[in-house]
C-alpha angles and dihedrals in degrees: 000000000000118000093203125153099009098057093041091055091045091052091051089056095045098106140013095248091053092046089053091048095056098034111140100202122042129187120219127195090224089066094058125097119198116217114214135184118223123192137176121279140050132279090010120156103157120179118234105222095203092050108048112210094021127104145187109241134198116228092265098049094042088066090061091050090050090052088053091051093049092050089053090054099260108135103183138051133188117215127212118188128225106189127204091237137026134197140174093272098044090235094165088065092066096043112117087212093051125122097265096049089046091051094045092053092047094048095046091049092052100032111022091167093060115097108233117201120186127207113230114203137113098227095091092048104042124085090223094053098230124133094237142031115292125223132180120239126196144106120285111272095021113133096212119052127187117241116218137171112253104221100188096043089054097057098078091052092051090049091050092049090050091052092050090052094046092048089052090057105266111163097205132021116217116191111198101170098097094220112154112252097014095122091056092047092049094044091051093048093048094047093050091054095049098263094116089130093056108104125224118221102195125205085223100163105035114159130209090248137176089219095079097076099105091045091054089051091050095047098033089233105132109138113254091215136017120348139268098258090109092069106016118074128270108250096229093060125096104155089054089057091056090051091050091050092048091050094050092048090050089054093053109275112156096198134010137215137215114208128221102024112193098053091041104051089127090057091051089050093048091049092047091052094051106035129054096204133099109286121202127193126199116223090204134212096264092052089050097045094048090060093042092053093049091046091054088055091049091242096121140024102246097202095049093043094047094048091046090053093047091047090052090053091050092045090053089060110271116148093190129033124200108204140156086221091064098117095039092045092050090054093045091051091050092051097044 
């Protein structure tokens, strides 16, 4: 009686070197993007309690962290800004002297070969914490008025922020706000100012997820009222994600992102099957902190769990993975 295929499969799993030889999905450090938080000041390296191992950096110290990433084999970073002041219009987000433009210039001077991606959104810069401008709606004389995010009024500010980042030297612009039409507005603004070669990585399928909690703590961007379900996607929906991606590509996006990653592997797979463009997936703060918390308790092996998660994201179809494990993962991959 033939033992094929059972014995053949068993033989191919018989030792670690053979398993590595026939492995179907392989992680590479060059596919990882390292998200970083930059805040005002000098010599700042401030721990983020809800994200063990992650810090808020000032523009000078973030350069040293970028050097560490590059030495580990990570060739791209994504910057989030934490300004010294916030207001209803998010004005600090469009300031050429703001924290993100400062950090971009410092990084590109020291490490021109590092790809610098900048997040474009108002949530970190507004005092209300929403990703767009807020207006009040209600009939004249009514005591209580409803606050809503004004999609169309937000677009010029996102375009202006994108231009400020590009002029500072950003390699890629990454809008994460989920306003309708923002990719087209940003693409038009960049092209008119001579940045037609600057790619846009759109957060095209960004869900209204419970996994963003630690990030909002790190960036101080928790909404002061309501939530973001009105402009971020409903978690049960997949077909909607494909429509969002298609719309952003039609407006000029060069690459698209699914966020979060781990709970949305099916969305990554669906996007990979339909679109022949670079697809990124964001292994978000909650996914990271859950593993970190369990590892501190000794309930889980952090290295094995992290690599398993990142491999699953790659296996689902992601070309690029944004992860707070980027430096650790690059080293783990090199030593495997």
